[in-house]
Structures are given as C-alpha cells and as structure tokens.
GUDO-42300 format. One record per residue: residue number from 1; x, y, z of N, C-alpha, C in turn. Coordinates in steps of 0.2 Angstrom, whole numbers. Layout:
rec num = NUM&n_px = X&n_py = Y&n_pz = Z&ca_px = X&ca_py = Y&ca_pz = Z&c_px = X&c_py = Y&c_pz = Z .
...
//
This chain:
rec num = 1&n_px = 74&n_py = 246&n_pz = -149&ca_px = 73&ca_py = 250&ca_pz = -143&c_px = 71&c_py = 258&c_pz = -143 .
rec num = 2&n_px = 67&n_py = 262&n_pz = -140&ca_px = 66&ca_py = 270&ca_pz = -141&c_px = 68&c_py = 271&c_pz = -133 .
rec num = 3&n_px = 68&n_py = 279&n_pz = -131&ca_px = 72&ca_py = 282&ca_pz = -127&c_px = 64&c_py = 279&c_pz = -120 .
rec num = 4&n_px = 57&n_py = 278&n_pz = -123&ca_px = 52&ca_py = 276&ca_pz = -118&c_px = 53&c_py = 271&c_pz = -115 .
rec num = 5&n_px = 55&n_py = 265&n_pz = -119&ca_px = 58&ca_py = 260&ca_pz = -118&c_px = 61&c_py = 256&c_pz = -115 .
rec num = 6&n_px = 67&n_py = 262&n_pz = -116&ca_px = 73&ca_py = 261&ca_pz = -111&c_px = 71&c_py = 264&c_pz = -105 .
rec num = 7&n_px = 68&n_py = 268&n_pz = -104&ca_px = 66&ca_py = 272&ca_pz = -97&c_px = 62&c_py = 268&c_pz = -93 .
rec num = 8&n_px = 58&n_py = 265&n_pz = -96&ca_px = 52&ca_py = 260&ca_pz = -90&c_px = 58&c_py = 255&c_pz = -90 .
rec num = 9&n_px = 62&n_py = 251&n_pz = -94&ca_px = 67&ca_py = 247&ca_pz = -91&c_px = 71&c_py = 250&c_pz = -86 .
rec num = 10&n_px = 73&n_py = 254&n_pz = -85&ca_px = 78&ca_py = 258&ca_pz = -79&c_px = 73&c_py = 258&c_pz = -75 .
rec num = 11&n_px = 66&n_py = 260&n_pz = -73&ca_px = 63&ca_py = 261&ca_pz = -69&c_px = 62&c_py = 255&c_pz = -64 .
rec num = 12&n_px = 62&n_py = 249&n_pz = -69&ca_px = 61&ca_py = 242&ca_pz = -67&c_px = 67&c_py = 239&c_pz = -64 .
rec num = 13&n_px = 72&n_py = 241&n_pz = -66&ca_px = 79&ca_py = 239&ca_pz = -63&c_px = 79&c_py = 241&c_pz = -58 .
rec num = 14&n_px = 79&n_py = 250&n_pz = -56&ca_px = 79&ca_py = 253&ca_pz = -51&c_px = 74&c_py = 250&c_pz = -43 .
rec num = 15&n_px = 69&n_py = 247&n_pz = -47&ca_px = 64&ca_py = 242&ca_pz = -42&c_px = 67&c_py = 239&c_pz = -37 .
rec num = 16&n_px = 71&n_py = 231&n_pz = -45&ca_px = 72&ca_py = 228&ca_pz = -42&c_px = 78&c_py = 229&c_pz = -37 .
rec num = 17&n_px = 82&n_py = 234&n_pz = -38&ca_px = 90&ca_py = 234&ca_pz = -35&c_px = 86&c_py = 237&c_pz = -29 .
rec num = 18&n_px = 82&n_py = 238&n_pz = -27&ca_px = 76&ca_py = 244&ca_pz = -21&c_px = 75&c_py = 237&c_pz = -16 .
rec num = 19&n_px = 72&n_py = 234&n_pz = -21&ca_px = 70&ca_py = 225&ca_pz = -17&c_px = 75&c_py = 220&c_pz = -15 .
rec num = 20&n_px = 82&n_py = 221&n_pz = -19&ca_px = 87&ca_py = 214&ca_pz = -18&c_px = 94&c_py = 219&c_pz = -18 .
rec num = 21&n_px = 93&n_py = 225&n_pz = -19&ca_px = 101&ca_py = 226&ca_pz = -17&c_px = 103&c_py = 226&c_pz = -23 .
rec num = 22&n_px = 109&n_py = 229&n_pz = -25&ca_px = 115&ca_py = 231&ca_pz = -29&c_px = 118&c_py = 224&c_pz = -32 .
rec num = 23&n_px = 116&n_py = 220&n_pz = -34&ca_px = 117&ca_py = 215&ca_pz = -36&c_px = 121&c_py = 215&c_pz = -44 .
rec num = 24&n_px = 125&n_py = 213&n_pz = -45&ca_px = 132&ca_py = 212&ca_pz = -49&c_px = 125&c_py = 212&c_pz = -57 .
rec num = 25&n_px = 122&n_py = 208&n_pz = -58&ca_px = 117&ca_py = 207&ca_pz = -64&c_px = 114&c_py = 212&c_pz = -63 .
rec num = 26&n_px = 111&n_py = 217&n_pz = -60&ca_px = 106&ca_py = 223&ca_pz = -59&c_px = 110&c_py = 228&c_pz = -60 .
rec num = 27&n_px = 114&n_py = 229&n_pz = -58&ca_px = 121&ca_py = 234&ca_pz = -59&c_px = 122&c_py = 235&c_pz = -65 .
rec num = 28&n_px = 126&n_py = 229&n_pz = -68&ca_px = 128&ca_py = 229&ca_pz = -77&c_px = 121&c_py = 231&c_pz = -81 .
rec num = 29&n_px = 115&n_py = 228&n_pz = -79&ca_px = 110&ca_py = 230&ca_pz = -82&c_px = 111&c_py = 237&c_pz = -81 .
rec num = 30&n_px = 107&n_py = 242&n_pz = -78&ca_px = 108&ca_py = 248&ca_pz = -76&c_px = 112&c_py = 253&c_pz = -81 .
rec num = 31&n_px = 119&n_py = 250&n_pz = -80&ca_px = 125&ca_py = 255&ca_pz = -85&c_px = 123&c_py = 252&c_pz = -93 .
rec num = 32&n_px = 120&n_py = 245&n_pz = -96&ca_px = 119&ca_py = 244&ca_pz = -102&c_px = 112&c_py = 247&c_pz = -103 .
rec num = 33&n_px = 109&n_py = 248&n_pz = -101&ca_px = 102&ca_py = 254&ca_pz = -100&c_px = 105&c_py = 261&c_pz = -100 .
rec num = 34&n_px = 108&n_py = 263&n_pz = -96&ca_px = 113&ca_py = 270&ca_pz = -95&c_px = 114&c_py = 271&c_pz = -102 .
rec num = 35&n_px = 120&n_py = 268&n_pz = -104&ca_px = 122&ca_py = 267&ca_pz = -111&c_px = 119&c_py = 268&c_pz = -117 .
rec num = 36&n_px = 115&n_py = 263&n_pz = -117&ca_px = 109&ca_py = 263&ca_pz = -122&c_px = 106&c_py = 271&c_pz = -125 .
rec num = 37&n_px = 104&n_py = 273&n_pz = -118&ca_px = 98&ca_py = 279&ca_pz = -117&c_px = 102&c_py = 286&c_pz = -120 .
rec num = 38&n_px = 110&n_py = 285&n_pz = -119&ca_px = 115&ca_py = 290&ca_pz = -120&c_px = 116&c_py = 288&c_pz = -128 .
rec num = 39&n_px = 116&n_py = 286&n_pz = -131&ca_px = 118&ca_py = 283&ca_pz = -136&c_px = 113&c_py = 285&c_pz = -142 .
rec num = 40&n_px = 113&n_py = 291&n_pz = -146&ca_px = 109&ca_py = 293&ca_pz = -149&c_px = 109&c_py = 291&c_pz = -156 .
rec num = 41&n_px = 109&n_py = 286&n_pz = -157&ca_px = 112&ca_py = 282&ca_pz = -165&c_px = 111&c_py = 277&c_pz = -166 .
rec num = 42&n_px = 110&n_py = 274&n_pz = -172&ca_px = 111&ca_py = 266&ca_pz = -171&c_px = 116&c_py = 265&c_pz = -175 .
rec num = 43&n_px = 119&n_py = 259&n_pz = -173&ca_px = 126&ca_py = 256&ca_pz = -175&c_px = 127&c_py = 250&c_pz = -174 .
rec num = 44&n_px = 127&n_py = 244&n_pz = -178&ca_px = 126&ca_py = 238&ca_pz = -178&c_px = 120&c_py = 235&c_pz = -176 .
rec num = 45&n_px = 121&n_py = 230&n_pz = -171&ca_px = 115&ca_py = 229&ca_pz = -166&c_px = 113&c_py = 233&c_pz = -161 .
rec num = 46&n_px = 116&n_py = 238&n_pz = -161&ca_px = 111&ca_py = 242&ca_pz = -156&c_px = 108&c_py = 247&c_pz = -161 .
rec num = 47&n_px = 101&n_py = 245&n_pz = -162&ca_px = 98&ca_py = 249&ca_pz = -165&c_px = 93&c_py = 252&c_pz = -160 .
rec num = 48&n_px = 91&n_py = 259&n_pz = -163&ca_px = 87&ca_py = 263&ca_pz = -160&c_px = 80&c_py = 265&c_pz = -164 .
rec num = 49&n_px = 75&n_py = 265&n_pz = -164&ca_px = 70&ca_py = 266&ca_pz = -168&c_px = 68&c_py = 271&c_pz = -168 .
rec num = 50&n_px = 71&n_py = 276&n_pz = -163&ca_px = 71&ca_py = 282&ca_pz = -163&c_px = 75&c_py = 288&c_pz = -165 .
rec num = 51&n_px = 81&n_py = 285&n_pz = -167&ca_px = 88&ca_py = 288&ca_pz = -168&c_px = 91&c_py = 280&c_pz = -174 .
rec num = 52&n_px = 86&n_py = 281&n_pz = -179&ca_px = 91&ca_py = 276&ca_pz = -183&c_px = 93&c_py = 276&c_pz = -187 .
rec num = 53&n_px = 98&n_py = 283&n_pz = -188&ca_px = 103&ca_py = 286&ca_pz = -193&c_px = 110&c_py = 282&c_pz = -188 .
rec num = 54&n_px = 117&n_py = 282&n_pz = -190&ca_px = 123&ca_py = 281&ca_pz = -188&c_px = 125&c_py = 287&c_pz = -190 .
rec num = 55&n_px = 131&n_py = 291&n_pz = -184&ca_px = 134&ca_py = 296&ca_pz = -186&c_px = 140&c_py = 293&c_pz = -191 .
rec num = 56&n_px = 142&n_py = 296&n_pz = -194&ca_px = 148&ca_py = 295&ca_pz = -200&c_px = 154&c_py = 294&c_pz = -194 .
rec num = 57&n_px = 157&n_py = 294&n_pz = -190&ca_px = 162&ca_py = 294&ca_pz = -186&c_px = 160&c_py = 292&c_pz = -177 .
rec num = 58&n_px = 160&n_py = 285&n_pz = -177&ca_px = 158&ca_py = 282&ca_pz = -170&c_px = 163&c_py = 285&c_pz = -166 .
rec num = 59&n_px = 162&n_py = 285&n_pz = -160&ca_px = 164&ca_py = 290&ca_pz = -153&c_px = 163&c_py = 282&c_pz = -147 .
rec num = 60&n_px = 169&n_py = 284&n_pz = -145&ca_px = 172&ca_py = 278&ca_pz = -138&c_px = 168&c_py = 283&c_pz = -132 .
rec num = 61&n_px = 164&n_py = 278&n_pz = -129&ca_px = 162&ca_py = 281&ca_pz = -125&c_px = 163&c_py = 275&c_pz = -118 .
rec num = 62&n_px = 164&n_py = 279&n_pz = -113&ca_px = 164&ca_py = 276&ca_pz = -106&c_px = 161&c_py = 276&c_pz = -101 .
rec num = 63&n_px = 158&n_py = 273&n_pz = -97&ca_px = 153&ca_py = 274&ca_pz = -92&c_px = 155&c_py = 269&c_pz = -85 .
rec num = 64&n_px = 156&n_py = 274&n_pz = -81&ca_px = 156&ca_py = 273&ca_pz = -74&c_px = 151&c_py = 272&c_pz = -69 .
rec num = 65&n_px = 150&n_py = 269&n_pz = -63&ca_px = 146&ca_py = 270&ca_pz = -58&c_px = 150&c_py = 273&c_pz = -52 .
rec num = 66&n_px = 146&n_py = 276&n_pz = -49&ca_px = 152&ca_py = 279&ca_pz = -42&c_px = 145&c_py = 283&c_pz = -38 .
rec num = 67&n_px = 146&n_py = 282&n_pz = -33&ca_px = 141&ca_py = 284&ca_pz = -27&c_px = 132&c_py = 282&c_pz = -29 .
rec num = 68&n_px = 131&n_py = 277&n_pz = -33&ca_px = 125&ca_py = 278&ca_pz = -36&c_px = 124&c_py = 280&c_pz = -41 .
rec num = 69&n_px = 127&n_py = 285&n_pz = -44&ca_px = 126&ca_py = 289&ca_pz = -50&c_px = 131&c_py = 287&c_pz = -55 .
rec num = 70&n_px = 129&n_py = 287&n_pz = -61&ca_px = 132&ca_py = 285&ca_pz = -69&c_px = 132&c_py = 290&c_pz = -72 .
rec num = 71&n_px = 139&n_py = 291&n_pz = -73&ca_px = 142&ca_py = 295&ca_pz = -78&c_px = 147&c_py = 293&c_pz = -84 .
rec num = 72&n_px = 145&n_py = 298&n_pz = -91&ca_px = 148&ca_py = 294&ca_pz = -95&c_px = 151&c_py = 300&c_pz = -96 .
rec num = 73&n_px = 157&n_py = 298&n_pz = -100&ca_px = 162&ca_py = 302&ca_pz = -103&c_px = 163&c_py = 300&c_pz = -110 .
rec num = 74&n_px = 164&n_py = 307&n_pz = -114&ca_px = 165&ca_py = 306&ca_pz = -124&c_px = 170&c_py = 309&c_pz = -124 .
rec num = 75&n_px = 176&n_py = 305&n_pz = -123&ca_px = 182&ca_py = 308&ca_pz = -126&c_px = 180&c_py = 312&c_pz = -133 .
rec num = 76&n_px = 185&n_py = 316&n_pz = -134&ca_px = 182&ca_py = 321&ca_pz = -141&c_px = 190&c_py = 318&c_pz = -146 .
//
C-alpha cells in the first residue's frame, strides 16, 4: 500500500459510486481507503510501504461519513 495506490483506488471507487450510487459495499470501501490514507504508519497487517515504521503509541481513530464527506477524528 502506498498513498499513490490508495488514491487511485479512491478514484475508482468514486467512479463506481457515480455509476451505481452509494451502495453499502462502496461506502465501506471508501471509508477503508480513507482510513488507510490517513494512517501514516504501518501496524500489523496494515502495512504502508511509504510509511513502514510504527509509532510507539497506537492511537484510536474514528472515521465517519456525512453529507458525502469523510471526517477523521483522532482523540488525543
């Protein structure tokens, strides 16, 4: 996974949503891609070749979709 590959996938999902509407599988896929793009570290099976290291302390992230926008909240 890299930002470039994830961004290309994001565009492909958007094209599918334009064609088929916001199907649940596409909404889920979009949220997963957005979460992967915002995670700038590798952790377990979530490996990013452009960010191969892990932070010392893991942080919880909440991702929601509202009005077509994806929002990420990271409690400190």
